[in-house]
N, C-alpha and C positions, 0 to 999 in steps of 0.2 A: 451134411456131413454124416457119415455112417456112425453107428454106435461104437464100433470097434475103433475107428479113427479118433472119435471124440474122447473115448476112454484113454487111448494112448497119449493124446495131447495133454489131458489133465494129469496123467501119471508122470510124464516128463516134467511138466510145470511144477508139480508138487515136489518132485525130487530135487529140482534145482533150488526151489525156495527153502526146502528143508536143510540144505547144506549152506545156505546163505549166499548162493550165487545169484546174480541178477537174472530176471526173466525178461527177455526182450518183448517189446510190444505190449506192455502191461495196460495200455489204454487202447488207442486206435493207432495202428501202425501205418495205415494208408492215408491218413489225414492229419494235418497239423493244426494247432491252435490258430485261429484266424481264418482258416480255410472255409469257404462257403460249402455247405453240405448239400448233397442231393436230397430231394424231398419226395421220396416215392410214396405212392398210395398202396397200402397193404391191406389184405383181408384182416378182419377184426374178429377176435374170439367172440362167439355168440352170434355172428352174422354181420353183414355190411362191410364197409371198408373205411379207412381213415388215413390221412397223411401222417407221416412221421413227425413233422414239425408244424407248428402253428404259423399262420400267415400274419397274425395280429398280436400274439402274446409277446411280451418283453423277454420272457425266458421260456424256452421249450426244453423240457427235461425228459430224457428217455433212458430206460434201463434195460440192458440185456440180462435175462435171468434164466436159470435152469430149474425146472420143477424137481422137487425132492432133495434139493441142496440147501443145507442149513444156512449157509452164507447168503444165498439168494432170498430165503425167507426173511432173514434179518434185514436185508437191504429193502425189500418190498415193504416190510413193516415200518421201517424208518421213513420211507417215502410216503406211506399212507398218513403218517403223522404230519409230514410237511404239506400234504394235500390239504388237510384240515387247517393247518396254520396259515397257508397262503390263499385260502378260499376267498374269492372276491377280488383277488389281485391278478394282474396279467401274467399268470404262470400256468402253463399247460404241461401235464405229465402223461406219459404213455409208457407201457412196458412192451418189450419185444421178446418173443419166444420162437424158437426154431420149430418148423413144421415136422421135424423128426420126433417131437414129443406128442403123445396123445393129448387131444384137447381137454379131456377130462382131468388129466394130471395138471395141466396149466391152470385150469379153472379152480381146482382144489387149492393150488398154491396161492393164487391171488385172493381167494376167499379167506384162507387161513390168515393171511397177512392183513386183511382189511383194506386191500388196495382196490379202489373203485374206479380208477381211470381206465381208458381204453387199453386193451391188450392186443397188440398187432402180431400177426403170424408171418414170420420170415420164411417165405417159400424157398426151399432148396438152399437155405442159408445165404441168399444173395446179398442181403444187406450186411450180414455178418462178415462176408468175404470182402465186400466193397470197402467197408470201413477198416477192416483188419483187426477185428476183435480177437483177443487171445485168451482172456480169462473171464469167467463169470463169477459174480456179477460185476458189471461196469456201468457207470452212469455217464452219459453225455449231456451237456447243456449247450444249447444254441441261443444266440441273441436274436433280436427282432429282424436282423438282416440275414438270419439263418446261417450265421458263421459259427464255427465251433468256438465257444467261449471257455469251456472247461471240460475235462473228463476226470473221473475219479474211480479207480478200482476199489473194491471193498477192502476195508481194514476193520479190525475189531475195535480199535480205539478212535473215537471222535469222527467216525464216518458221517453220521447224520449232521453233526455240527458243521463239517466242512462243506457238504452239499448245500446245507441251509445258507452258509455264508456266501457261497458262489452265487446263489440265487439272489440274495440280498444286494450283492454288489451290482448285478445287472439291473435290479429294480431301483438303484440309487439310494438304498437304505443303509448301506455300509460302504466304507472306503477301502481302498487297497491296504492301508495300514491296519485297519480292523481285521481284514481277512488274514493278514500276516500273523496277527495275534491268535487267530483261530488255529492256524497251522503250527504255530510255535510249540504247543503242548506235545506234538509228535516227537519232539526232541527229548522229552523227559524219559527217564528210564522206566521200565515197566514196573519196578518196585517202588516208584516215587508215590507220595501221597496224592499228587495230582492225578496220576494214572489210575490209582485205586479208586479215587472219587469218581472219575469218568466211567470206570467199569460199572460201578454201582448205579450211576445215573443212566447209562445206556441200558442196563438191565431193567431199571424202573420204567423207562419209556417203552421197552418191548412188552413188559408185563401189563402196562396200562393200555397199550394197543390191543392186547389180548383180553382186555376187560377184567384183569385180575387186580382190582384197585387196592386191596389189602396188601398184597405182596409188593405192588409198585410203591405204595407209601412207605413200606418198610425199607425197600431198597434206596429210595431217594433220601430218606432220613439218615441212612448210613452215609450216603454221599455227602450230605450237608455237614455231618459230624466230622468228616475228614477234611474237606476243603469246600467251604460254601461258594456257590456260584450263582449267577443270575438265572441260567436255565433251570438249575435244580430248585431254587426258591420258587420259580414260576411253575414248575411241575408240581411242587407240593401244594401251591395255591390251587392249581387246576384240579388236582385230586380232591382237595378239601371242598372246593366249590361244587364238584360233581356229587358230593355226598349231601349237598343241600345246605351247607353251612358257609354262606358267603361272609358272614361276620368274622369267622375264624380264618377264612381264605385271604381276606383283604391285606392283612399284615405281611403275608408271604409274598403277594404280588408287589407290595410296596418295597420290601427288602430287595427283591429282584431288580426293581427299577432304580434303586439307589446304586446298585453295582453297574447296571447297564440301562440307561433311560430309554433305549430303543428295543428292549426285550419284548418281542411281539406277543408271546403267550401271556405275559404279565399285563401288557396294555389291554389286550382283548379280555382278559379275566376281570380286570378292574371295571371295564365298561359293562361287562355282563352283570357283575355284582351290583353296579350302580342303578340298574334298571328297576 
């Protein structure tokens, strides 16, 4: 896709969104949930090649991103955190970038985000066109049979939690009802306490990914003061443990598990502190 055509597409999409009109094809317009996906082998940033989907993982997660775009950086940063959270589990992640972008720009973007999974190069936007991608960034998730299980376009509120929930459902760690509760906060008004707490929590996660622990702790403390949540307590525990104070971190992990006994960051944190 040419730079001019790409810019025009984003301009029109942004204008429609700005006036509140629906933007068609906000996920993948050429494939539906449940469809089996093609699994092309693509060149990999830095050399070599890799397939889009895993042949063995329970969940294959892929994200289309655009270098230099703030939303893409946020999405990659959130996925980098999920990489660490699901380490050791049958989850594979890749990022996909158009070959119309210089490789050094793509490399800089993933490095800034802390995203360490393979980055695949979409030659002549072939995969982009085959799936019918319309906006960046967008995340696709395939199951073990390589069927499209979910796709999520970027949103400022709750994006990371939604993608995390989709993965956990595929892993059998969460039910459809639990996933529905993750989606429910999207109905809250932007001025609600829940929405404000989520904004501070998401800010804290991004700051922590960027290794700014002091600011991350400040943001998550704000989140907990507004509406306490299991992920926020777990993040506070993670930040505290990272400072070397497991004794102080343990109560935070325990508070998270009282709200959600399956909270993975808290479970992992308690195990780490018990060593």
